[in-house]
N, CA and C atoms as an extended XYZ file, in Angstrom:
228
Properties=species:S:1:pos:R:3:atomname:S:1:resname:S:1:resid:I:1 pbc="F F F"
N        99.686       99.760      110.072 N   MET     1
C        98.630       99.641      109.085 CA  MET     1
C        98.100      101.007      108.713 C   MET     1
N        97.415      101.051      107.604 N   LYS     2
C        96.869      102.313      107.121 CA  LYS     2
C        95.831      102.860      108.092 C   LYS     2
N        95.750      104.197      108.146 N   ALA     3
C        94.745      104.854      108.963 CA  ALA     3
C        93.371      104.402      108.505 C   ALA     3
N        92.496      104.168      109.447 N   GLY     4
C        91.144      103.741      109.137 CA  GLY     4
C        90.974      102.232      109.153 C   GLY     4
N        92.065      101.508      108.932 N   TRP     5
C        91.964      100.032      108.906 CA  TRP     5
C        91.491       99.518      110.258 C   TRP     5
N        92.075       99.995      111.334 N   THR     6
C        91.730       99.474      112.657 CA  THR     6
C        90.274       99.749      113.006 C   THR     6
N        89.733      100.861      112.520 N   GLU     7
C        88.317      101.143      112.772 CA  GLU     7
C        87.416      100.166      112.029 C   GLU     7
N        87.844       99.763      110.835 N   LYS     8
C        87.049       98.823      110.042 CA  LYS     8
C        87.184       97.397      110.552 C   LYS     8
N        88.373       97.037      111.030 N   ASP     9
C        88.663       95.680      111.498 CA  ASP     9
C        88.178       95.535      112.939 C   ASP     9
N        86.883       95.368      113.105 N   LYS    10
C        86.250       95.372      114.426 CA  LYS    10
C        86.755       94.271      115.353 C   LYS    10
N        87.035       93.082      114.801 N   ASP    11
C        87.466       91.979      115.664 CA  ASP    11
C        88.983       91.892      115.802 C   ASP    11
N        89.716       92.794      115.122 N   GLY    12
C        91.152       92.877      115.275 CA  GLY    12
C        91.942       91.694      114.737 C   GLY    12
N        91.355       90.967      113.771 N   ASP    13
C        92.058       89.794      113.248 CA  ASP    13
C        92.954       90.102      112.055 C   ASP    13
N        93.042       91.380      111.685 N   GLY    14
C        93.891       91.760      110.562 CA  GLY    14
C        93.252       91.551      109.206 C   GLY    14
N        91.979       91.193      109.186 N   MET    15
C        91.235       90.952      107.942 CA  MET    15
C        89.920       91.722      108.022 C   MET    15
N        89.393       92.085      106.854 N   LEU    16
C        88.058       92.669      106.804 CA  LEU    16
C        87.103       91.617      106.268 C   LEU    16
N        86.155       91.218      107.098 N   SER    17
C        85.131       90.269      106.668 CA  SER    17
C        84.071       91.029      105.870 C   SER    17
N        83.166       90.295      105.241 N   GLN    18
C        82.097       90.951      104.499 CA  GLN    18
C        81.253       91.806      105.438 C   GLN    18
N        81.035       91.343      106.650 N   GLU    19
C        80.267       92.121      107.620 CA  GLU    19
C        80.987       93.423      107.962 C   GLU    19
N        82.301       93.359      108.152 N   GLU    20
C        83.064       94.556      108.486 CA  GLU    20
C        83.143       95.526      107.309 C   GLU    20
N        83.103       95.010      106.097 N   MET    21
C        83.124       95.878      104.921 CA  MET    21
C        81.785       96.552      104.698 C   MET    21
N        80.723       95.982      105.229 N   GLY    22
C        79.393       96.566      105.112 CA  GLY    22
C        78.955       96.724      103.674 C   GLY    22
N        78.441       97.915      103.330 N   ASP    23
C        77.921       98.154      101.985 CA  ASP    23
C        79.011       98.194      100.919 C   ASP    23
N        80.262       98.209      101.309 N   LYS    24
C        81.369       98.204      100.347 CA  LYS    24
C        81.824       96.784      100.012 C   LYS    24
N        81.216       95.772      100.620 N   ALA    25
C        81.642       94.382      100.413 CA  ALA    25
C        81.621       93.997       98.943 C   ALA    25
N        80.571       94.356       98.239 N   ALA    26
C        80.474       93.994       96.821 CA  ALA    26
C        81.585       94.650       96.008 C   ALA    26
N        81.947       95.873       96.350 N   LYS    27
C        83.004       96.584       95.629 CA  LYS    27
C        84.386       96.021       95.947 C   LYS    27
N        84.535       95.401       97.106 N   MET    28
C        85.845       94.941       97.541 CA  MET    28
C        86.120       93.478       97.203 C   MET    28
N        85.154       92.766       96.627 N   THR    29
C        85.382       91.348       96.358 CA  THR    29
C        86.564       91.122       95.431 C   THR    29
N        86.828       92.043       94.512 N   ASP    30
C        87.986       91.879       93.633 CA  ASP    30
C        89.308       92.081       94.366 C   ASP    30
N        89.269       92.722       95.545 N   ALA    31
C        90.485       92.890       96.345 CA  ALA    31
C        90.849       91.599       97.076 C   ALA    31
N        89.886       90.705       97.245 N   ASP    32
C        90.109       89.430       97.940 CA  ASP    32
C        90.792       88.467       96.976 C   ASP    32
N        92.069       88.701       96.739 N   THR    33
C        92.787       87.963       95.699 CA  THR    33
C        92.975       86.489       96.012 C   THR    33
N        92.980       86.122       97.295 N   ASP    34
C        93.120       84.695       97.622 CA  ASP    34
C        91.759       84.010       97.790 C   ASP    34
N        90.676       84.768       97.594 N   LYS    35
C        89.297       84.260       97.603 CA  LYS    35
C        88.949       83.487       98.870 C   LYS    35
N        89.390       84.024      100.028 N   ASN    36
C        89.065       83.375      101.290 CA  ASN    36
C        87.877       84.017      101.999 C   ASN    36
N        87.225       84.985      101.346 N   GLY    37
C        86.054       85.640      101.914 CA  GLY    37
C        86.364       86.837      102.787 C   GLY    37
N        87.645       87.160      102.959 N   SER    38
C        88.072       88.318      103.744 CA  SER    38
C        89.150       89.067      102.969 C   SER    38
N        89.281       90.348      103.273 N   VAL    39
C        90.313       91.172      102.642 CA  VAL    39
C        91.364       91.496      103.698 C   VAL    39
N        92.585       91.061      103.450 N   SER    40
C        93.681       91.347      104.382 CA  SER    40
C        94.154       92.784      104.187 C   SER    40
N        94.949       93.257      105.127 N   ALA    41
C        95.514       94.597      105.009 CA  ALA    41
C        96.344       94.712      103.738 C   ALA    41
N        97.085       93.665      103.407 N   ALA    42
C        97.919       93.686      102.193 CA  ALA    42
C        97.053       93.753      100.941 C   ALA    42
N        95.964       92.986      100.908 N   GLU    43
C        95.066       93.018       99.749 CA  GLU    43
C        94.398       94.386       99.620 C   GLU    43
N        93.964       94.941      100.730 N   TYR    44
C        93.320       96.255      100.753 CA  TYR    44
C        94.281       97.330      100.255 C   TYR    44
N        95.501       97.297      100.761 N   THR    45
C        96.520       98.269      100.365 CA  THR    45
C        96.849       98.143       98.885 C   THR    45
N        96.971       96.918       98.400 N   ALA    46
C        97.281       96.700       96.980 CA  ALA    46
C        96.186       97.270       96.093 C   ALA    46
N        94.924       97.087       96.487 N   LYS    47
C        93.810       97.629       95.697 CA  LYS    47
C        93.864       99.153       95.669 C   LYS    47
N        94.086       99.753       96.824 N   LYS    48
C        94.153      101.216       96.897 CA  LYS    48
C        95.348      101.764       96.111 C   LYS    48
N        96.486      101.091       96.205 N   GLU    49
C        97.671      101.538       95.472 CA  GLU    49
C        97.471      101.411       93.965 C   GLU    49
N        96.799      100.355       93.527 N   ALA    50
C        96.524      100.187       92.095 CA  ALA    50
C        95.600      101.300       91.604 C   ALA    50
N        94.588      101.637       92.409 N   TRP    51
C        93.681      102.730       92.040 CA  TRP    51
C        94.465      104.037       91.925 C   TRP    51
N        95.330      104.317       92.910 N   PHE    52
C        96.108      105.558       92.906 CA  PHE    52
C        97.000      105.626       91.675 C   PHE    52
N        97.689      104.537       91.389 N   LYS    53
C        98.608      104.529       90.241 CA  LYS    53
C        97.845      104.802       88.944 C   LYS    53
N        96.676      104.217       88.802 N   LYS    54
C        95.855      104.438       87.608 CA  LYS    54
C        95.362      105.888       87.551 C   LYS    54
N        94.980      106.428       88.699 N   ALA    55
C        94.459      107.805       88.749 CA  ALA    55
C        95.543      108.850       88.521 C   ALA    55
N        96.778      108.534       88.885 N   ASP    56
C        97.902      109.473       88.755 CA  ASP    56
C        98.399      109.453       87.311 C   ASP    56
N        97.631      110.057       86.438 N   THR    57
C        97.895      109.950       84.998 CA  THR    57
C        99.196      110.609       84.556 C   THR    57
N        99.677      111.584       85.303 N   ASP    58
C       100.949      112.195       84.910 CA  ASP    58
C       102.148      111.552       85.632 C   ASP    58
N       101.868      110.605       86.519 N   GLY    59
C       102.926      109.847       87.167 CA  GLY    59
C       103.808      110.616       88.132 C   GLY    59
N       103.299      111.721       88.681 N   ASN    60
C       104.144      112.529       89.563 CA  ASN    60
C       104.031      112.156       91.039 C   ASN    60
N       103.242      111.125       91.364 N   GLY    61
C       103.131      110.671       92.745 CA  GLY    61
C       102.130      111.412       93.593 C   GLY    61
N       101.374      112.307       92.988 N   SER    62
C       100.298      112.988       93.704 CA  SER    62
C        99.117      113.159       92.755 C   SER    62
N        97.929      113.339       93.346 N   LEU    63
C        96.724      113.488       92.528 CA  LEU    63
C        96.245      114.931       92.546 C   LEU    63
N        96.144      115.499       91.369 N   SER    64
C        95.562      116.838       91.243 CA  SER    64
C        94.045      116.702       91.377 C   SER    64
N        93.381      117.810       91.535 N   LYS    65
C        91.909      117.809       91.597 CA  LYS    65
C        91.343      117.222       90.310 C   LYS    65
N        91.927      117.567       89.181 N   ALA    66
C        91.458      117.060       87.894 CA  ALA    66
C        91.621      115.534       87.816 C   ALA    66
N        92.744      115.022       88.306 N   GLU    67
C        92.961      113.572       88.302 CA  GLU    67
C        91.966      112.869       89.228 C   GLU    67
N        91.721      113.464       90.398 N   GLN    68
C        90.744      112.885       91.327 CA  GLN    68
C        89.356      112.861       90.709 C   GLN    68
N        88.957      113.973       90.107 N   ASP    69
C        87.640      114.058       89.476 CA  ASP    69
C        87.505      113.045       88.343 C   ASP    69
N        88.548      112.911       87.535 N   ALA    70
C        88.513      111.956       86.435 CA  ALA    70
C        88.424      110.525       86.943 C   ALA    70
N        89.141      110.210       88.005 N   ALA    71
C        89.105      108.862       88.579 CA  ALA    71
C        87.731      108.548       89.135 C   ALA    71
N        87.120      109.512       89.814 N   LYS    72
C        85.762      109.318       90.357 CA  LYS    72
C        84.764      109.144       89.236 C   LYS    72
N        84.878      109.925       88.175 N   ALA    73
C        83.956      109.825       87.047 CA  ALA    73
C        84.099      108.472       86.347 C   ALA    73
N        85.315      107.950       86.287 N   ALA    74
C        85.545      106.660       85.640 CA  ALA    74
C        84.909      105.511       86.417 C   ALA    74
N        84.718      105.674       87.711 N   LYS    75
C        84.106      104.628       88.547 CA  LYS    75
C        82.608      104.517       88.303 C   LYS    75
N        82.012      105.561       87.780 N   LYS    76
C        80.538      105.582       87.612 CA  LYS    76
C        80.110      104.758       86.421 C   LYS    76
């Protein structure tokens, strides 16, 4: 699993509950694609990969500082 997942998944069930997501729960509800109230590792990874693909505007597989800044500004 991705680094950081195990720290967030306190009960080790392979899912992030709303409690485990904490203040990010509201932002992550769209990642819960099966609408079961928890975000699985696959759902979490898919959300992050979709964000990366959108942010990587030149499609080279890495994010420049300018791409990162633009992606952060678009979230506001």
